[in-house]
C-alpha positions in Angstrom: 104.1 -59.2 -124.7 105.6 -61.3 -121.9 104.0 -64.7 -123.0 107.2 -66.0 -124.7 109.4 -65.0 -121.8 110.1 -66.8 -118.6 108.9 -65.3 -115.3 112.4 -64.1 -114.4 112.8 -62.2 -117.6 109.3 -60.8 -117.4 109.9 -59.5 -113.9 113.3 -58.0 -114.9 111.8 -56.2 -117.9 108.9 -54.9 -115.9 111.1 -53.6 -113.1 113.6 -52.1 -115.5 110.8 -50.3 -117.4 109.4 -48.7 -114.2 112.8 -47.7 -113.0 113.8 -46.2 -116.3 110.7 -44.1 -116.6 110.9 -43.0 -112.9 114.6 -42.1 -113.2 114.2 -40.3 -116.5 111.3 -38.1 -115.2 113.1 -37.4 -111.9 116.3 -36.5 -113.6 114.5 -34.1 -116.0 112.6 -32.4 -113.2 115.7 -32.1 -111.0 117.9 -30.6 -113.8 115.1 -28.2 -114.9 114.5 -27.0 -111.3 118.2 -26.6 -110.7 118.7 -24.5 -113.9 115.7 -22.4 -113.1 116.6 -21.8 -109.5 120.3 -21.2 -110.4 119.4 -18.5 -113.0 117.0 -16.8 -110.6 119.7 -16.8 -107.9 122.2 -15.4 -110.5 119.8 -12.5 -111.3 119.1 -11.8 -107.7 122.7 -11.9 -106.4 123.9 -9.9 -109.5 121.4 -7.2 -108.8 122.3 -7.1 -105.1 126.0 -6.8 -106.0 125.2 -4.1 -108.5 123.2 -2.2 -105.9 126.2 -2.4 -103.5 128.6 -1.1 -106.2 126.1 1.7 -107.0 125.8 2.6 -103.3 129.5 2.7 -102.9 129.9 5.2 -105.8 126.9 7.2 -104.9 128.1 7.6 -101.3 131.4 8.8 -102.6 129.6 11.3 -105.0 127.3 12.4 -102.3 130.4 13.2 -100.1 131.8 15.3 -103.0 128.5 17.2 -103.5 128.2 17.8 -99.8 131.6 19.4 -99.7 130.7 21.5 -102.8 127.5 22.7 -101.2 129.3 23.6 -98.0 131.9 25.6 -99.9 129.1 27.2 -102.0 127.2 28.4 -98.9 130.4 29.7 -97.2 131.4 31.5 -100.5 128.1 33.3 -100.6 128.2 34.2 -96.9 131.8 35.3 -96.5 132.1 37.1 -99.9 129.2 39.3 -98.9 131.2 40.5 -95.9 134.3 40.6 -98.0 136.1 38.0 -95.7 138.1 36.6 -98.6 141.1 35.5 -96.5 138.9 33.4 -94.3 137.1 32.1 -97.3 140.4 31.0 -98.9 141.3 29.1 -95.7 138.0 27.2 -96.0 138.9 26.2 -99.6 142.4 25.1 -98.5 141.1 23.2 -95.5 138.4 21.4 -97.6 141.1 20.4 -100.0 143.5 19.2 -97.3 140.9 17.2 -95.3 140.0 15.1 -98.3 142.8 12.9 -99.8 141.1 12.8 -103.2 140.6 16.5 -103.7 143.4 17.9 -105.8 142.3 21.5 -106.0 139.3 23.8 -105.4 139.0 27.0 -107.5 136.2 29.6 -107.9 136.3 31.1 -111.4 134.4 34.2 -112.5 132.6 34.1 -115.8 135.7 35.2 -117.6 137.8 32.3 -116.3 139.8 34.3 -113.8 140.3 32.8 -110.3 138.6 34.4 -107.4 139.6 31.9 -104.8 142.4 29.4 -105.4 143.2 26.6 -102.9 146.6 25.8 -104.5 148.1 29.2 -105.1 149.2 28.0 -108.6 148.9 30.0 -111.8 145.8 29.1 -113.8 145.5 28.9 -117.5 144.3 31.8 -119.5 141.8 29.9 -121.7 139.6 28.2 -119.1 136.4 29.5 -120.7 137.1 27.3 -123.7 137.2 24.1 -121.6 134.3 21.7 -122.0 133.6 21.5 -118.3 133.4 25.3 -118.0 130.8 25.6 -120.8 128.8 22.6 -119.4 128.5 24.4 -116.0 126.8 27.5 -117.6 124.7 25.4 -120.0 123.1 23.6 -117.0 123.7 25.8 -113.9 121.2 23.9 -111.7 123.2 20.6 -111.5 126.7 19.4 -110.7 128.7 18.2 -113.7 131.2 15.4 -113.5 133.8 15.3 -116.4 135.5 12.2 -117.7 139.1 11.6 -116.5 141.6 14.0 -118.1 144.9 15.7 -117.4 144.3 18.6 -115.0 143.9 21.7 -117.1 143.1 24.4 -114.5 146.8 25.1 -113.8 149.8 25.5 -116.0 152.2 22.5 -116.2 150.0 20.1 -114.3 150.2 16.4 -115.4 147.9 14.7 -112.9 144.9 12.8 -114.1 141.7 14.2 -112.5 137.9 14.3 -112.7 136.6 17.8 -112.7 133.3 18.6 -110.8 131.7 22.0 -111.7 128.7 24.0 -110.7 127.6 27.6 -111.1 127.3 29.3 -107.7 126.6 32.8 -106.6 129.0 35.1 -104.8 129.5 38.8 -104.1 132.2 40.6 -106.1 134.4 43.5 -104.9 131.7 46.0 -105.8 129.3 44.1 -103.5 127.2 42.8 -106.4 125.8 39.3 -106.4 127.3 37.5 -109.5 127.7 34.0 -110.8 130.9 32.0 -111.1 132.0 28.4 -111.6 133.1 26.3 -108.6 135.7 23.9 -109.8 136.8 20.8 -107.8 139.4 18.5 -109.3 139.4 15.0 -107.9 142.1 12.4 -108.4 141.0 9.1 -109.7 142.3 7.0 -106.8 138.9 6.5 -105.1 137.2 5.7 -108.4 139.7 2.8 -108.7 139.6 1.8 -105.1 135.8 1.6 -105.0 135.9 -0.8 -108.0 138.0 -3.2 -106.0 135.7 -3.4 -103.0 133.4 -6.0 -104.5 134.3 -9.5 -105.7 132.9 -9.9 -109.2 134.6 -13.2 -109.9 137.4 -14.1 -112.3 137.6 -11.4 -115.1 134.5 -9.7 -113.6 134.8 -6.0 -113.9 133.2 -2.5 -113.7 132.7 0.0 -116.5 131.7 3.6 -116.1 130.7 5.8 -119.1 128.7 9.0 -119.5 125.5 9.6 -121.4 127.4 10.4 -124.6 129.2 7.0 -124.5 132.5 8.6 -123.4 134.7 6.2 -121.4 135.1 7.2 -117.7 136.8 4.2 -116.0 137.1 0.5 -116.1 139.2 -2.1 -114.2 139.2 -4.2 -117.3 142.5 -3.7 -119.1 141.0 -4.3 -122.5 138.7 -1.3 -122.1 141.6 1.0 -121.2 143.3 0.0 -124.5 140.2 1.0 -126.5 139.1 -2.5 -127.4 136.0 -2.8 -125.2 133.3 -5.4 -126.0 131.9 -4.7 -122.6 131.1 -1.1 -123.5 129.2 -2.1 -126.6 127.1 -4.6 -124.7 126.3 -2.0 -121.9 125.3 0.7 -124.4 123.0 -1.8 -126.2 121.3 -2.9 -123.0 120.9 0.8 -121.7 119.4 -0.2 -118.4 118.6 -3.5 -116.5 120.4 -6.9 -116.6 121.0 -9.8 -118.8 123.4 -12.7 -119.4 126.2 -12.0 -121.9 129.3 -13.9 -123.1 132.6 -12.0 -123.1 135.8 -13.8 -124.3 134.0 -17.1 -124.0 133.0 -16.6 -120.4 129.5 -16.3 -119.1 128.8 -13.0 -117.4 125.8 -11.3 -115.9 125.6 -7.6 -117.0 123.7 -5.0 -114.9 123.5 -1.4 -116.1 122.3 1.5 -113.9 122.8 5.3 -113.7 124.6 7.1 -110.9 122.6 9.8 -109.3 123.7 13.4 -109.5 125.8 12.5 -112.5 125.3 11.7 -116.2 127.3 8.5 -115.7 126.2 5.0 -116.3 127.8 2.1 -114.4 127.9 -1.4 -115.7 128.9 -4.4 -113.6 130.1 -7.7 -115.2 129.8 -10.6 -112.8 131.4 -13.9 -113.7 128.8 -16.7 -113.5 130.9 -19.2 -115.4 131.0 -21.4 -112.3 127.2 -21.6 -112.3 127.2 -22.8 -115.8 130.0 -25.2 -115.1 128.0 -26.5 -112.2 125.0 -27.1 -114.5 127.2 -29.1 -116.9 128.6 -31.1 -113.9 125.0 -31.7 -112.6 123.9 -32.9 -116.1 126.9 -35.2 -116.5 126.4 -36.5 -112.9 122.7 -37.1 -113.6 123.5 -39.1 -116.7 126.1 -41.2 -114.8 123.7 -41.7 -111.9 121.0 -42.6 -114.4 123.1 -45.2 -116.1 124.5 -46.5 -112.8 121.0 -46.8 -111.4 119.8 -48.6 -114.4 122.7 -51.1 -114.1 122.1 -51.6 -110.4 118.4 -52.0 -111.0 119.0 -54.6 -113.6 121.3 -56.7 -111.3 118.9 -56.4 -108.4 115.9 -57.3 -110.5 117.6 -60.4 -111.9 118.6 -61.5 -108.4 115.1 -61.0 -107.1 113.5 -62.7 -110.0 115.8 -65.7 -110.0 116.0 -66.5 -106.3 113.6 -64.9 -103.8 114.5 -66.5 -100.6 115.1 -65.9 -97.0 118.9 -66.0 -97.3 118.9 -63.3 -100.0 116.6 -61.1 -98.0 118.8 -61.5 -94.9 121.9 -60.7 -96.9 120.2 -57.7 -98.5 119.1 -56.4 -95.2 122.6 -56.8 -93.8 124.1 -54.9 -96.7 121.7 -52.0 -96.3 123.4 -51.1 -93.0 126.6 -50.1 -94.8 127.2 -46.3 -94.8 130.1 -43.9 -94.4 130.0 -44.0 -90.6 129.6 -47.7 -89.8 130.6 -51.1 -91.3 128.5 -54.1 -90.3 130.0 -57.3 -89.0 130.4 -60.4 -91.1 127.4 -62.6 -91.9 127.0 -66.4 -92.1 124.4 -67.8 -94.5 123.3 -71.3 -95.4 121.5 -72.1 -98.6 122.2 -72.3 -102.3 125.8 -72.3 -103.5 125.3 -68.9 -105.1 124.0 -67.4 -101.8 126.8 -68.8 -99.8 129.4 -67.6 -102.2 127.8 -64.1 -102.3 127.8 -64.0 -98.5 131.5 -65.1 -98.4 132.4 -62.4 -100.9 130.5 -59.8 -98.9 132.4 -60.9 -95.8 135.7 -60.6 -97.6 134.7 -57.1 -98.7 133.9 -56.1 -95.1 137.2 -57.4 -93.8 139.1 -55.6 -96.6 137.2 -52.3 -96.0 137.8 -52.4 -92.3 141.5 -53.2 -92.9 141.9 -50.4 -95.5 140.0 -47.9 -93.3 142.2 -48.8 -90.3 145.4 -48.4 -92.3 144.1 -45.2 -93.9 143.3 -43.6 -90.5 146.7 -44.6 -89.1 148.5 -43.4 -92.2 146.8 -40.0 -92.0 147.6 -39.6 -88.4 151.2 -40.5 -89.0 151.4 -38.2 -92.0 150.0 -35.2 -90.1 152.3 -35.9 -87.2 155.4 -36.2 -89.5 154.5 -33.0 -91.3 154.1 -31.1 -88.1 157.4 -32.4 -86.6 159.2 -31.7 -89.9 158.0 -28.1 -90.0 158.9 -27.6 -86.4 162.4 -29.0 -86.9 163.0 -26.3 -89.6 163.6 -23.7 -87.0 167.1 -22.6 -87.9 169.9 -23.9 -85.5 172.2 -21.0 -86.5 170.7 -18.9 -83.8 172.3 -21.2 -81.1 175.7 -20.9 -82.8 175.5 -17.1 -83.2 174.5 -16.8 -79.5 177.3 -18.9 -78.3 179.8 -16.8 -80.4 178.3 -13.7 -78.8 178.7 -15.1 -75.3 182.4 -15.9 -76.0 182.9 -12.4 -77.3 181.3 -10.8 -74.3 183.4 -13.0 -72.0 186.6 -12.1 -73.8 185.7 -8.4 -73.3 184.9 -8.9 -69.6 181.3 -8.0 -69.9 180.4 -10.6 -67.3 177.0 -9.2 -66.4 175.8 -9.5 -69.9 177.3 -13.0 -70.2 175.2 -14.0 -67.2 172.1 -12.4 -68.6 172.6 -14.0 -72.0 173.3 -17.5 -70.6 170.2 -17.3 -68.3 168.0 -16.1 -71.2 169.4 -18.8 -73.5 168.8 -21.5 -70.8 165.2 -20.4 -70.4 164.8 -20.1 -74.2 165.8 -23.7 -74.8 163.9 -25.0 -71.8 160.7 -23.7 -73.3 161.8 -24.8 -76.8 162.2 -28.4 -75.6 159.1 -28.2 -73.3 159.3 -32.0 -72.4 158.6 -32.9 -76.0 155.2 -31.2 -76.0 154.1 -29.4 -79.2 151.3 -27.4 -77.5 152.2 -25.1 -74.7 150.5 -22.4 -72.6 150.5 -19.0 -74.2 152.3 -17.6 -71.2 155.3 -19.8 -71.9 155.3 -18.8 -75.6 155.4 -15.2 -74.6 158.2 -15.9 -72.1 160.0 -17.8 -74.9 159.8 -14.7 -77.2 160.9 -12.4 -74.4 164.0 -14.5 -73.8 164.8 -14.5 -77.5 164.5 -10.7 -77.6 166.7 -10.3 -74.5 169.4 -12.4 -76.3 169.2 -10.6 -79.6 169.2 -7.2 -77.9 172.5 -8.0 -76.3 173.8 -9.5 -79.6 172.9 -6.4 -81.5 174.5 -4.2 -78.8 171.2 -2.7 -77.8 170.5 -1.1 -81.2 166.8 -1.8 -80.8 164.3 -1.9 -77.9 161.2 -4.0 -77.5 157.9 -3.9 -75.6 155.2 -6.5 -74.7 151.5 -5.6 -74.5 150.0 -8.8 -73.3 146.4 -9.5 -72.5 146.6 -11.8 -69.4 143.3 -13.4 -70.5 145.3 -15.2 -73.2 147.3 -17.0 -70.5 144.4 -19.3 -69.9 144.8 -20.8 -73.4 147.4 -22.9 -75.3 149.2 -22.5 -78.6 151.5 -24.3 -81.0 154.9 -23.6 -79.7 157.6 -21.6 -81.5 155.4 -19.4 -83.6 156.5 -16.0 -82.3 160.3 -16.5 -82.4 160.6 -17.0 -86.2 158.5 -13.9 -86.9 160.4 -11.8 -84.4 163.7 -13.0 -86.1 162.2 -11.9 -89.4 161.4 -8.5 -87.9 165.0 -8.1 -86.6 166.7 -9.3 -89.8 164.5 -7.4 -92.3 162.9 -4.6 -90.3 165.7 -3.4 -88.0 168.9 -2.0 -89.6 172.1 -3.4 -88.2 173.8 -0.1 -88.7 171.3 2.2 -87.0 170.0 2.5 -83.5 166.4 3.4 -82.5 164.9 0.2 -83.7 161.7 -0.9 -81.9 159.7 -4.1 -81.8 156.3 -4.5 -80.1 154.6 -7.8 -79.4 150.9 -7.7 -78.6 148.5 -10.4 -77.6 144.7 -10.0 -77.5 141.6 -12.1 -76.8 138.6 -11.1 -78.9 135.5 -13.1 -79.9 137.0 -16.5 -79.1 140.1 -15.7 -81.1 143.6 -14.9 -80.0 145.8 -12.6 -82.0 149.5 -12.0 -81.8 150.9 -8.9 -83.4 154.6 -8.5 -84.1 155.3 -4.9 -85.2 158.6 -3.2 -86.0 159.4 0.4 -87.0 161.6 -0.5 -89.9 161.5 0.8 -93.5 158.2 -0.9 -94.3 157.0 -2.9 -97.3 155.4 -2.0 -100.6 152.1 -3.7 -101.5 154.0 -5.7 -104.2 156.4 -7.0 -101.5 153.5 -7.9 -99.2 151.8 -9.8 -102.1 155.1 -11.6 -102.8 155.4 -12.6 -99.1 151.8 -14.0 -99.1 152.6 -16.0 -102.2 155.8 -17.4 -100.8 154.2 -18.0 -97.4 151.2 -20.0 -98.8 153.3 -22.0 -101.4 154.7 -25.2 -99.7 157.2 -25.6 -102.5 158.9 -22.2 -102.1 162.4 -22.3 -100.8 162.6 -18.7 -99.5 160.9 -17.2 -96.4 161.3 -20.4 -94.4 160.5 -18.8 -91.1 157.3 -17.2 -92.1 156.2 -20.1 -94.3 157.1 -22.5 -91.5 154.9 -20.8 -89.0 152.0 -20.5 -91.5 152.2 -24.2 -92.5 152.3 -25.4 -88.9 149.3 -23.2 -88.0 147.3 -24.6 -91.0 148.2 -28.2 -90.1 147.0 -27.7 -86.5 144.2 -25.2 -86.7 143.1 -25.5 -90.3 141.2 -22.6 -91.9 140.6 -21.0 -88.5 144.2 -19.8 -88.4 145.8 -17.1 -90.5 148.7 -14.6 -90.8 147.9 -11.0 -91.9 150.7 -8.7 -93.1 150.2 -4.9 -93.1 152.8 -2.2 -93.6 153.2 1.6 -94.2 156.4 2.7 -95.8 158.9 4.4 -93.5 156.5 3.8 -90.5 155.9 0.2 -89.6 155.4 -3.4 -90.6 153.0 -5.7 -88.7 152.7 -9.5 -88.9 149.5 -10.6 -87.1 148.8 -14.2 -86.2 145.1 -15.2 -85.7 144.2 -18.5 -84.0 141.1 -19.9 -82.3 141.1 -19.8 -78.5 141.8 -23.4 -77.3 142.6 -25.0 -73.9 144.6 -28.2 -74.2 147.1 -30.2 -72.3 
């Protein structure tokens, strides 16, 4: 086969054939193993997530059943001794203790209330309700209805799930009779439990009963009655399989919830796995082609000129990696070898030069970004403070003038801090205290403040000027300028090699939508609003990276808290 070819071409063809076969077999094995392992991992992780979701719901259902069993036992015991007032208190307490219980009612077989936790008038036709009939049809088990408008009481519009079970009690004649214990649950926990597990983009949960009746889903399409997910879950019955919904790969798991006739289906987005498979396949093809090309070049070089200079150059080139660049090499020999060594030396010089410039540019860029963010701290505070000092002086409030000037002096001494960007936490706390002293005088003592500082944190350093913008935000947006009684508390703690600063105010509070908007503006470097909060966040991320964060929590009409989390470091 190779008789009519020169030795160089023969060597090249032989090497290329071997390399092609090896790369082809290796690529096929790697892609096959990756796909098999990835799918096995998908099934395993999907089942574990489904188990976690099932456990969350079953724990919730077990809690409801435990409450119902407790009420059932107390009903039998206290009704026998005719202690109905005490029994009613137990019903009321059980309802009040649990946030998700709307009402607890004991009905006789004619639908009349025996014990009523809500003191509301019940409907006259309760024996016609589906959940009432189901209780007597299967008296040994608990029955969980689908979500519906509460129909125990007149004029109720709240959406509930009704839990029923036939229990025994003693009537006024002292006879042991049967009635229906009815517990109405709001749907809040059903919704909250579905949000505890990350199912990926468009991943969702679907709950339906044994008759196919829809119970709940966090997929908006299912709430509108157009639910491909429900059809797939009913077709599967139990177990797991890969499905495609709206063009996205999902892994579907279906299981039953104990103590109920509900089925729960979890849809976990595995699109990223399939995207990764495509990426791996494309990468394998590119690497295969690149390897073939490189092999061809190398084989031609080896076949045409096997010599000491080439071996030396090849050995020298093999030392190139991401962490080290070798020195230049000088070779003597054929013109091609000399030219190749010169080109290699030019490349080494250019790489070193580019790497040096790149490192310096990155340092300068980070430094510029950090200083630019730090310089965004609004200067209007100084102007307003000086105006306040003038006003106090004109009104002969000299003691407050002195106090304000001293606080301002200390404030800017720490702000400047000899040009240092990293200062001890003790100075940052003192800086915040001076700022609050100034603002308290400016606001005519309409608010008070308190520091709860862990002295262990004083051993560590922090990026300066991170507390003052957040305190300013708490004063401007959390403390009313027209009311007194405002309160701000600053806390620092050292826990698990982390330091936290908590700035809390007792203002009006924030809704969850407002908190989400603050997060969005804080994390978007292009937003123009919320400069103070975003400024602190960006500086923390530049200096500490992913180890730093700002957490916002609030309860309406109670408090708002901004918590800074940073790693504990000692510098300077």
